C-alpha positions in Angstrom: 148.8 20.6 19.5 151.9 18.5 19.6 152.3 15.5 21.8 155.3 16.9 23.6 153.4 20.0 24.7 150.6 17.9 26.1 153.0 15.9 28.2 154.7 19.0 29.5 151.3 20.5 30.6 150.3 17.4 32.5 153.6 17.3 34.3 153.2 21.0 35.4 149.7 20.3 36.6 150.8 17.3 38.6 153.6 19.4 40.2 151.1 22.1 41.3 148.9 19.5 42.9 151.8 18.1 44.8 152.8 21.6 46.0 149.2 22.3 47.2 149.0 19.1 49.1 152.3 19.7 50.9 151.3 23.3 51.8 148.0 22.0 53.3 149.7 19.4 55.4 152.2 21.9 56.7 149.5 24.4 57.8 147.6 21.7 59.6 150.7 20.6 61.5 151.5 24.2 62.4 148.0 24.9 63.8 148.1 21.7 65.8 151.3 22.7 67.4 150.0 26.1 68.5 146.9 24.5 69.9 149.0 22.1 72.0 151.2 25.0 73.3 148.1 27.0 74.4 146.6 24.0 76.1 149.7 23.3 78.0 149.9 27.0 79.2 146.3 27.0 80.4 146.9 23.7 82.3 150.0 25.2 84.0 148.1 28.3 85.2 145.3 26.2 86.6 147.8 24.1 88.6 149.3 27.2 90.1 145.9 28.5 91.3 145.1 25.2 92.8 148.4 25.1 94.7 147.7 28.6 96.1 144.3 27.7 97.3 145.5 24.5 99.0 148.1 26.5 100.9 145.6 28.9 102.5 144.8 28.1 106.2 141.2 27.1 107.1 139.4 29.4 109.5 138.1 27.7 112.6 134.4 27.8 113.4 135.0 29.4 116.8 137.8 30.2 119.2 141.0 32.0 118.3 144.0 31.6 116.2 147.0 33.6 115.3 149.3 33.7 112.4 152.7 35.4 111.9 151.1 38.8 111.5 147.6 39.2 112.8 145.5 37.8 115.7 141.9 37.1 114.9 139.2 36.5 117.6 135.9 35.1 116.7 133.0 35.8 119.1 130.0 33.6 119.3 126.8 35.7 118.9 124.6 35.9 122.0 121.1 34.7 121.3 118.3 35.8 123.5 114.9 34.2 123.6 111.9 36.0 122.4 110.5 36.0 126.0 113.6 37.7 127.3 113.4 40.3 124.6 109.8 41.1 125.5 110.6 41.4 129.2 113.5 43.7 128.5 111.3 45.9 126.3 108.5 46.0 128.9 111.0 47.0 131.6 112.5 49.8 129.7 111.2 53.3 130.4 109.1 54.7 127.7 110.8 57.4 125.6 109.0 60.7 125.6 109.7 62.9 122.6 109.7 66.6 123.2 106.7 68.5 121.9 107.6 70.4 118.7 108.0 74.1 119.1 105.2 76.1 117.6 106.1 77.7 114.3 104.9 81.2 113.8 103.4 81.1 110.4 104.1 84.2 108.3 100.9 85.3 106.6 101.0 86.0 102.9 101.6 89.7 102.2 98.4 91.3 101.2 98.7 94.5 99.2 96.4 97.0 100.7 94.4 99.2 98.4 95.3 102.8 98.7 92.9 105.0 100.6 90.8 106.8 98.1 90.7 110.5 98.1 87.3 111.6 99.4 85.7 114.3 97.4 82.6 116.3 98.5 79.3 115.3 96.9 78.3 118.6 95.5 80.0 120.1 92.5 80.3 123.5 94.3 82.1 121.9 97.2 84.5 120.2 94.8 85.3 123.6 93.3 85.9 125.1 96.8 88.3 122.2 97.5 90.2 122.9 94.2 90.4 126.7 94.9 91.5 126.2 98.5 94.4 123.9 97.4 95.7 126.5 95.0 95.1 129.4 97.3 97.2 127.7 100.0 100.4 127.9 97.9 99.9 131.4 96.4 101.7 134.5 97.4 99.7 137.4 98.9 99.7 139.3 95.6 98.4 136.2 93.8 95.6 135.8 96.4 94.6 139.4 95.8 94.2 138.7 92.1 92.2 135.6 92.9 89.7 137.7 95.0 89.5 140.2 92.2 88.9 137.4 89.7 86.0 136.1 91.7 84.4 139.5 91.6 85.0 139.6 87.8 83.4 136.2 87.4 80.4 137.5 89.4 79.9 140.3 86.8 81.3 143.2 88.7 83.5 146.0 87.4 86.8 145.8 89.4 89.0 148.8 90.1 92.7 148.3 89.6 95.8 150.4 90.6 96.8 151.2 87.0 97.3 149.8 83.6 100.0 147.3 84.6 97.8 146.1 87.5 94.9 145.7 85.1 97.1 143.6 82.7 98.3 141.4 85.6 94.7 140.8 86.7 93.8 139.9 83.1 96.7 137.4 82.9 95.8 135.9 86.3 92.1 135.5 85.4 93.0 133.9 82.0 95.8 131.6 83.1 95.0 130.8 86.7 91.3 131.3 87.4 89.3 130.5 84.3 89.0 126.7 83.6 85.6 126.6 81.9 85.2 129.2 79.1 88.9 129.7 78.5 89.4 131.2 75.1 85.9 132.6 74.9 86.7 135.6 77.2 86.6 139.3 76.4 88.0 142.0 78.8 86.9 145.6 78.9 89.1 148.2 80.5 87.9 151.7 81.5 90.3 154.6 81.9 90.3 156.3 85.2 92.2 159.2 86.7 95.6 157.9 85.8 95.9 155.7 88.9 92.6 153.8 89.1 91.2 151.7 86.2 88.1 149.6 85.8 88.0 146.2 84.2 85.2 143.8 83.5 84.8 140.6 81.5 82.2 139.3 79.0 81.0 135.7 79.2 82.5 135.3 82.7 83.7 132.1 84.2 81.0 131.9 86.8 81.3 129.7 89.9 78.6 127.4 88.6 80.5 126.9 85.3 83.7 126.3 87.1 82.1 123.8 89.5 80.5 121.9 86.6 83.9 121.8 84.9 85.7 120.4 87.9 83.1 117.7 88.4 83.1 116.6 84.8 86.9 116.3 84.7 86.8 114.1 87.8 84.1 111.9 86.3 85.9 111.6 83.0 89.3 110.4 84.2 90.2 107.5 86.5 90.9 107.6 90.2 94.5 108.5 91.0 94.4 107.7 94.8 97.7 106.3 96.0 99.8 108.1 93.5 101.9 111.1 94.4 104.7 113.3 93.0 106.2 112.3 89.7 104.1 109.1 89.5 100.9 111.1 89.8 101.9 113.8 87.3 103.1 111.2 84.7 99.8 109.3 85.0 97.7 112.4 84.7 99.6 113.9 81.8 99.5 110.6 79.9 95.8 110.0 80.3 94.9 113.6 79.4 97.1 113.5 76.3 95.6 110.2 75.2 92.0 111.3 75.8 91.9 114.3 73.6 92.5 114.6 69.8 94.1 117.9 69.1 91.8 120.0 66.9 92.2 123.7 66.3 88.6 123.9 65.3 87.6 123.4 68.9 89.5 126.5 70.2 86.3 128.2 71.4 84.7 125.2 73.1 84.3 125.3 76.8 86.0 122.6 78.8 82.8 120.5 79.4 82.0 120.5 75.7 85.6 119.6 74.7 85.5 116.6 77.1 82.3 115.4 75.6 83.7 115.8 72.1 87.1 114.3 73.1 88.7 117.0 71.0 90.4 120.3 72.1 93.4 122.5 72.1 96.1 123.4 74.7 93.8 125.2 77.1 91.6 122.2 77.4 94.6 119.9 78.1 96.1 122.2 80.7 92.8 122.8 82.5 92.3 119.1 83.0 95.8 118.5 84.2 95.5 121.4 86.6 92.3 120.1 88.2 93.3 116.4 88.4 96.8 117.0 89.8 95.5 119.6 92.3 92.6 117.5 93.5 94.8 114.5 94.1 97.3 116.3 96.2 99.8 118.1 94.0 98.9 121.8 93.3 99.2 122.5 89.6 98.2 125.6 87.7 98.0 126.6 84.1 100.4 129.1 82.6 100.4 131.1 79.3 103.2 132.1 77.1 104.7 131.9 73.6 107.0 129.6 71.7 110.7 130.6 71.4 112.1 132.7 69.7 109.2 135.2 70.0 106.5 133.6 67.8 103.3 135.4 68.7 101.1 132.3 68.9 99.8 131.9 72.4 100.1 128.6 74.2 99.0 127.1 77.5 100.7 124.5 79.6 101.1 123.5 83.2 103.4 124.2 86.1 103.3 122.1 89.3 104.1 123.1 92.9 106.5 120.8 94.7 106.0 121.3 98.4 109.5 120.0 99.3 111.3 122.7 97.3 108.5 125.3 97.4 108.8 126.2 93.8 106.8 125.9 90.6 108.2 123.7 87.8 107.2 123.5 84.2 105.4 120.2 83.7 104.4 119.6 80.1 103.1 121.0 76.8 99.6 119.9 76.8 99.2 119.0 73.1 102.3 116.8 73.3 104.1 118.3 70.4 106.9 120.1 72.2 108.6 120.0 75.5 107.8 122.7 78.1 111.3 124.2 77.7 110.4 125.2 74.1 108.1 127.8 75.5 108.7 130.9 77.7 106.2 132.4 80.1 105.0 135.7 78.8 105.6 138.2 81.6 103.2 140.7 80.0 100.3 138.3 80.3 101.6 136.2 83.2 104.0 138.1 85.5 104.3 135.5 88.3 
């Protein structure tokens, strides 16, 4: 490197050092000036506050004073001795608080158990209760067929007023009276003189069989005391439907055997519904008919009697497969 270049570099470095020193001195001087300005401002504000405080009037310990706007009065507190306080307390009349008024406590509401329906002890008395409930809502013509059915069940040959009368008696016995043997029934008709016919039945639904049937149904299903109307019918139909398993192979079983097997067909369902609803206060009968539109298969379901409207109303299809409106009452077999 040449000598001239070295000399030039040294001069440039020296110049930079001088510039740096001057910039540092200038910054220091500037900061000191700001500090002095702030200090003077703070001192001025403090002096103003002190002057304001010194100008405020002092409040006297007691007495009164007034200024240009408001008059202030200071009152010395009155101090009583402890003895005087005790005397004043003793002299004061005792304060009697009024006795609290008695509050009538409201007892918690207790749900009363419904009164249970009382059934007679003997099975035959239960059957009489069932028959009496249905008889009370039947027409005179239906009551006549009930009396004839009782004679058929006793093994008698009953005289009818003709073929139609014999068919109506057969329908009443099958759909209204028989609750035990049900499908295992055979009728025998004997021709008369054109007006009078004779009819008998094989394997009759005797009173003892019907009584055993009513008692077994009441033992199998729960107590429905306290239920009435639609609530009763819904509970009965639901329990009967859930109890049985529909099995066509049980078509010839009597009701007691079907209850023990827990299997049955429509006639077993409808017999149970009729007995339960009737015994707990809502007369209910079985009814026979066929499915629309004219299928010949016979079916049994229930109709219940509403005392308010005095009419029989279709209740259910016992096997639960179809609604009652899917079936029509066969007037040939059940004219009522």
